C-alpha positions as CSV (number, residue, x, y, z in Angstrom):
1,X,-24.8,9.3,4.0
2,X,-23.6,5.4,5.3
3,X,-19.8,5.2,5.7
4,X,-18.5,2.7,4.2
5,X,-18.1,1.0,1.1
6,X,-19.8,-1.9,-0.9
7,X,-18.7,-3.0,-4.3
8,X,-21.8,-4.3,-6.1
9,X,-21.6,-6.8,-8.7
10,X,-20.9,-5.4,-11.9
11,X,-18.5,-3.7,-10.3
12,X,-19.5,-0.6,-8.7
13,X,-18.5,1.1,-5.8
14,X,-21.4,2.4,-4.3
15,X,-22.0,3.5,-0.2
16,X,-24.7,1.3,1.6
17,X,-27.1,3.3,1.1
18,X,-26.2,3.4,-1.9
19,X,-24.8,6.3,-3.6
20,X,-22.0,6.1,-6.1
21,X,-18.2,7.0,-4.4
22,X,-17.9,10.1,-6.5
23,X,-20.9,11.2,-5.4
24,X,-20.8,11.5,-1.8
25,X,-17.5,13.3,-1.7
26,X,-18.6,15.6,-3.9
27,X,-21.7,15.5,-0.9
28,X,-19.6,15.7,1.9
29,X,-17.8,18.4,0.6
30,X,-20.7,20.6,-0.7
31,X,-22.0,19.6,3.4
32,X,-19.6,21.7,4.7
33,X,-16.5,18.7,4.8
34,X,-12.9,20.3,3.9
35,X,-11.7,16.7,3.3
36,X,-12.6,13.6,1.8
37,X,-12.0,10.4,0.9
38,X,-11.5,6.6,1.5
39,X,-10.2,4.7,4.9
40,X,-9.4,1.3,5.6
41,X,-11.1,-1.7,4.2
42,X,-9.2,-2.0,1.2
43,X,-5.1,-2.3,-0.1
44,X,-3.8,0.0,-3.0
45,X,-3.8,-1.9,-5.1
46,X,-7.9,-1.4,-5.3
47,X,-8.7,1.5,-3.0
48,X,-6.3,3.9,-5.4
49,X,-9.6,2.9,-8.7
50,X,-12.1,4.4,-6.2
51,X,-9.7,7.6,-5.5
52,X,-9.0,8.1,-9.3
53,X,-12.4,7.5,-9.4
54,X,-13.0,10.0,-7.2
55,X,-10.2,12.4,-8.3
56,X,-12.0,13.4,-11.8
57,X,-15.3,14.3,-10.2
58,X,-14.5,15.9,-7.1
59,X,-11.6,18.5,-7.3
60,X,-11.2,19.7,-3.6
61,X,-8.8,18.8,-0.6
62,X,-8.7,14.8,-0.6
63,X,-7.6,11.8,2.1
64,X,-6.4,7.9,1.5
65,X,-5.4,5.7,4.7
66,X,-5.8,2.6,2.9
67,X,-4.4,-1.0,4.6
68,X,-0.5,-2.3,4.4
69,X,-2.9,-5.3,2.3
70,X,-2.2,-6.7,-1.1
71,X,-6.2,-6.6,-2.4
72,X,-7.4,-8.0,-5.7
73,X,-9.7,-7.0,-8.5
74,X,-11.1,-9.7,-7.5
75,X,-10.6,-9.4,-4.0
76,X,-11.5,-5.7,-3.4
77,X,-11.1,-5.7,0.3
78,X,-10.2,-7.6,3.8
79,X,-13.9,-9.2,4.4
80,X,-13.2,-11.1,1.0
81,X,-9.6,-11.5,0.6
82,X,-7.9,-14.9,0.6
83,X,-4.9,-17.1,2.1
84,X,-2.8,-17.2,-1.3
85,X,-2.2,-20.8,0.1
86,X,-5.1,-22.2,1.8
87,X,-8.4,-20.4,0.5
88,X,-9.7,-19.7,4.2
89,X,-10.4,-16.7,4.5
90,X,-7.9,-14.4,5.9
91,X,-9.9,-12.0,7.7
92,X,-9.4,-11.7,11.1
93,X,-6.4,-13.2,12.3
94,X,-4.1,-14.0,9.2
95,X,-4.4,-10.9,8.0
96,X,-0.3,-11.1,7.2
97,X,-0.2,-13.6,4.2
98,X,-1.4,-10.2,2.1
99,X,0.9,-7.7,3.4
100,X,2.0,-5.1,1.1
101,X,6.0,-5.0,0.1
102,X,7.6,-1.6,1.0
103,X,7.8,-1.5,-3.2
104,X,4.2,-1.5,-3.1
105,X,3.6,1.5,0.1
106,X,5.9,3.6,-2.2
107,X,4.2,2.8,-5.2
108,X,1.0,4.0,-3.8
109,X,3.1,7.1,-2.5
110,X,3.7,7.3,-5.8
111,X,0.3,7.5,-7.0
112,X,-1.1,9.9,-4.7
113,X,1.1,12.6,-5.2
114,X,0.4,12.4,-9.1
115,X,-3.3,12.6,-8.1
116,X,-2.5,15.5,-5.8
117,X,-3.8,13.4,-2.8
118,X,-2.6,16.1,0.2
119,X,-3.6,13.6,3.3
120,X,-1.5,10.1,2.7
121,X,-1.4,7.8,5.2
122,X,-1.4,3.9,6.1
123,X,-5.0,1.9,8.6
124,X,-4.6,-1.2,10.0
125,X,-1.7,-3.1,10.0
126,X,1.0,0.2,9.6
127,X,4.3,-0.4,10.6
128,X,7.0,2.0,11.6
129,X,9.0,0.9,7.9
130,X,5.4,1.4,5.8
131,X,5.6,4.7,7.2
132,X,8.9,5.2,6.7
133,X,8.3,4.2,3.3
134,X,5.3,5.5,2.4
135,X,7.5,9.6,3.9
136,X,10.6,8.6,1.8
137,X,8.5,7.7,-1.6
138,X,7.2,12.0,-1.2
139,X,10.1,12.7,-0.9
140,X,10.5,13.1,3.2
141,X,12.4,12.3,5.1
142,X,12.1,11.7,8.2
143,X,14.4,10.8,11.4
144,X,14.0,7.1,10.6
145,X,15.1,7.2,7.2
146,X,19.3,6.1,9.0
147,X,17.2,2.4,9.7
148,X,16.3,2.6,5.9
149,X,18.1,-0.9,4.3
150,X,21.7,0.0,2.8
151,X,22.2,-2.4,0.0
152,X,25.7,-1.9,0.1
153,X,26.9,-3.3,3.0
154,X,25.1,-6.5,2.1
155,X,27.2,-9.7,2.6
156,X,25.6,-10.9,-0.8
157,X,24.6,-8.6,-2.4
158,X,26.6,-5.4,-1.2
159,X,29.7,-3.1,-3.0
160,X,31.0,-2.0,-0.4
161,X,34.9,-2.5,-0.8
162,X,34.6,-3.7,2.8
163,X,32.1,-5.9,2.0
164,X,33.9,-7.1,-1.5
165,X,37.4,-7.8,0.2
166,X,35.1,-10.4,3.5
167,X,33.6,-11.9,1.4
168,X,34.6,-14.6,-1.2
169,X,33.4,-14.8,-4.8
170,X,33.0,-18.2,-4.6
171,X,30.5,-17.9,-1.3
172,X,28.9,-15.4,-3.3
173,X,28.9,-17.7,-6.3
174,X,26.7,-20.0,-3.6
175,X,24.1,-17.5,-2.9
176,X,23.1,-17.0,-6.1
177,X,23.3,-20.3,-7.9
178,X,23.1,-22.6,-5.3
179,X,26.3,-24.4,-6.3
180,X,27.7,-26.9,-5.1
181,X,30.7,-27.0,-3.0
182,X,33.5,-29.3,-4.1
C-alpha cells in the first residue's frame, strides 16, 4: 500500500492506491502491524476527523502525529495550505503563518484521549512548548512544566499581590482600553 493520503474531490481520504483509510489501517493490522495511524501532512483540525473514521472500524492501537499547523477542510494538508494574508502557498518556507496555538495542541491532546489513541505526538514544526502543552493536556507533568506560563505574575493580567502593588491601576486601564494619557 502507498504510504500517503490523497483527498478526493468528494472529500474521501484514500491511499495513493485507492484504499480508504479505515480499510488500509485494518489491512496493515491484519498483515502484522501492532500500531497503525497517520503522520505528517495534515494539522490537527484535518487529521482528527480521519482518525475518528479509522477508530469507528479499527479497534487496535492507534498513532497520530500531525503537523502543528492550522489546516482547514478546504486546505486539508500542507501542500494545499495558503497564507491567509497573501494567498500564496505556504509550503515549504512560510508554514509558520499557520502555526497552531498551544490551546490548539491541548485540544488535539484531549481529542486523542477521547478516541483512545495510545501513541500521540507532533511531526515537522514541533517546538518544545507544543510538546509540553500536549503532555500537560494528557495529564503528564514533565520537568519542562516549570516553564509553563504563570499568568498570575503578568504585568497586565496578573493577580499576584506584588504585581498588583507594582502596577498602577491607571496603566492597567491603558492596556485594556487604549485610553488616552491626560
